[in-house]
N, C-alpha and C positions, 0 to 999 in steps of 0.2 A: 432477437439480436441477429446481426448480419451473418456471423459465422455458421449459423445453422438454425433450423426451426426450433421454436419453443416446444418442449415435449411435456405431455401430461405425466405427472409423477406416478410411477408404479409403486407397488408395495415394496418398501425398503426396510431392512433392519438397520438401525442406526447405532453406532458406537460414538459416544460423546467423549472427546478429549478435553479435559478441563484444566486450565492453568489457574491455580488458586491465587497466584500473586498478581494477576492482571489488574490494571487500573491503579497501581500503586496503593491499593487498599488492602486486599487480601483478608477482608473481614470474614470470620467464620460463618456469620449469618448469611452473607451474600452467597457463599459457596453452597450452603445448605439449601437455600431457596432454589438455587439453580439446579442442584442435584435432584430435589424433589420434583421440580417441573419437568426435567428431562425423563426421570423415571416414570412419571405419570403419562408421558407421551410414548412410553414403550422403549426408550433408548437404554442401552447399557452404558453406564457412566464410569469413566476412569479418571480419577484425580491424579495428575502427573506431577513429578518432582521437578522436571526440567524439560528443555526442548528435545533433547535426545530421547528421553522416554516417550514424549508425545509423538515424535516421529515413528518410533518403533511400534507403538500401539496402533497408530494410524495405518502403517504399512501392513500389519497383521490383519486389521479389519478390512482393508481393501482386498487383500489376498483371499479373504473369506467371502467376498462379495457384498460386504456391508457398505453403507454410506457412513461418512464420518462428519460429526458436528465439531467444529473448531470453536471452543469457548475460551476467549481471551482477546487480546488486543492485536494490533497489526503484526507484531513479531510472531505471535503464535499462529495467526492466520497465514502469514507468509510461509512458515515452515510446513504447515499442513497442506497448503495449496501446492507447494512444490512436490510433496509426497503424493497428493491426489493426481497431479498432472502426470507423474511418472507411471502411475498405475492405471490412469484413465478412470479413476474412481470419482464418485459423486461427493461433493463437499457442501455442507451447510455451515452457517456462521451464526453464532450468538455472541454479539459484540460486547465484551465486558472489559475492554481496555481503556486506556486514557485518550487515545486519538480516534481509533475506529474508522480510518479513512477509506479502507476498502469496503467496509460495510456501508458507509455513506454512498459510495459510488454505485453500489448494487441496489440502493433504495431501501435498505433496512433502517429500522428505527433505532439509532444508536443511543437515544436517550432512555429507551425502555427496552433493554436487551431481551428480557424474558418473553416479549411479544414474538420474537423470532422463533421460539420453540413451537409455536403454532404452525410455522411453515413446514415442519416435518410432516404435517398432515395436509396443509392447504397450498403449499408453495409449488412452484413449477421449475423444472430444470432448463437451464440455458447453457450455452458455451460462451466463455469470455476469454479475452487475451491475457497472457502473462508476458513477462519479459525476462531475459537472461542477462546477467552482468558477469564479466570475467575480469578480474584484477591482474595487475602485472605479476603477482606472485603465483598465479594460477588458480587462486580461489574463485570458485564459480557458484553463483546463487541464482535462483529463480525468484523474482520479486513481483509483488502485486500492485504497488502504488507508484511511488516516485523514487528514482535514484538521483543523487545530487553530489556535488563537490564544490569546494570553495567555502564561502561564508557559511552555507548551510551545514557543511560538515562540522564546523566548529560549533554551530548552534546545537546540532544533535549531540555532540560530544558533551557539552555542558549540561544540556537538558537531561541526559541520561543519568546524571549524578544527583538530580533534584528529586526529593520525595514529597515536598509540601504542595506542589502545584501539579495540575494535569491538563491535558487537552490544549485548547487554543490559548488559555491563559499562560500555560507553561511555555508554549512556543513563542508567544509575543514577548514575554520577559526575556527569554533566552536570546531572541533575535535582536532586540534593542540593546541588550547588554553587549552582544558580540559586535554589532555594527559600530559601536562607539570606539573600538580599538582595532578592528580587523583591517588589514592592508591587502587589497586585491593583488594577486599575482598574475603573471602571464599564463594564459591557457590557450590551447588549440582544440577546437571541437569540430569534428567532421560528421556531418549528417548525410548519409549516402555519399553524394559527390560534392556537397557544399561545405566549404570550410569557413569557420569563424575563428579568428585569433586576435590576441591582444590582451591588455589588462582586463581581468574578469572578476567581478564580485562573486558570481555564482553561476553554475549551470545546473538546471533541473531537467531530468528526462522522465516524462510521465507516461505511465500506462493508464493511470486515472488522473483526475484533475487536482487532487489535494494531498497535502501531508500536514503534519503538525496539528492534527485535530481540526481540520477544516480550512487551512490556508490554501487557497486555490492558485497555486503557483503555476500550474499548467492547465489553465481553465478550459482550453479547447480539447483536452484529451478525453478520449472515450475508450472504454475497455472492450470494444467490439469492432474496431475499424482496422485492425491488423497493423497499426502504425504506432510509433512512439512520438510524443510531442516534446520538443526541446525548446526551453526558454533559457536564453543567455542574458544575464545582466552584465553589460560590458563596461566600457570606459566612461563612467559617470562619477560625479563628485559624491563625497560622503553626505553632504546636505541633501542632495537629490535622492539618494537611496533612502535616507531617513524620512524625507518628505513624501516619498512615493510609497512608503511602507503600508499605509492604510489601503491604498489602491491594490497593492499586491495581495493583501489579506483577502480582499473581496474578488480577486480575479479580474481587475479592471486595468491591468498594466500593459497588456499587449498593444503595440502601436506607439508606446512612449519612446521618445528618442533615447538611444543607447540600449534598448531592450530588443533582442532578436528572437523571433519565433520561427521555428522550422519543424517539419515533420519528415519522418523517414522510417525505414525498417532496421537500419544499422547505424550505430553511433559510436565514435571513438572519442575519448576524452584524454588529453595530455595536459600535464601541469607541471608546476615546479616540484623539486624534490621534497618529499615529506607530505604531499597532498594525498588524501585518501578519497575513495568513493564510498558513499553510503547508499543504502537501499532500504526502503520501508522502515526507516528510522534506526537501522543498525549498520555497523561498519562491514564493508565487503573486503577492501584491501587497497593497496597503493595504486596510484596512477602510473602509467597509462592503463586505461580500462576500455573494454569493448562491451557494447550493449546491443541486444537484438530483440525485436518483437517476436513473440510466440503466438501467432493468431489462433484463436479458438482452443487454446491448450487446456482450459479448465472447465470441467462440468461443475456447475454450482447452482444452488437453490436460491430463488429470488421470489419476492412477492408477486402475486398474480394481479394484474391491472384490471380495472373495471371492464375493459374490452377483451379480456382474456389474454392480453399480451403482457409485455414487460415495459412499462412506461419510463422507468428510471434509467435503464441501460439500453441505449438505442444508437443507431448510426447518427453521425453529424448531419445537420440539415443546412 
């Protein structure tokens, strides 16, 4: 990765922080298999009740010089990545959530999460970017994947109330449901010194390329280039948004009329009263909001490529 050389993994004592409710499943058998696999790999396993407990366990582990294994979805990973960055600690990920978009960006097998336990022995350490978002009320979070406002905020809000669907299926249903009634408001987005304003369906600010379980809304984003990728879906008709949705799912929407793509290190988002910013699938706070790239902020474990490098997370070509 560009922020620094890929490092050979030294001996690490791992503390695994497990969110048992990840993936909207929470089945006891899943947690038991995960605990057994982590224990066999030599990790100390902590089953946590909530994000606050997970953060505290991770902070203590980093203070003791341990690595931390984040076992959960993008929400769990976001909290523990923020904790890792603050301590400059090493993070590994076992993706047991419903979306797992950060794990996808790092080249992890999100469909077979227990395979990532082997990386505690065979993986390699790299540095990747994070991003910081600050809302109008002063709330500040560090996020891993994509921040968004507008239509996507309403999609996230409804999706977080649904238990019977997960991953891409959940996002697709939530997006189509919301598109049918959502009315775009006026927004002003500033990316470094470039301003985009007017009626806006959504703005997405990506550290990585996808959210919602694989929807590649910011398809050019890389987690190692020190930049944020910004996609603005502007003044286009409802039929156009609905008709282009399959292309947006696959990341083929850049260049379509009415869709603006920019990159930069600092982004501000202003909107109508009542609009919120979301990040990594969770609410941050009200607009206006400021976002900034944090280059190389996270030490993280990734699969080792056949050439000894990291093929999944690399600079743009």
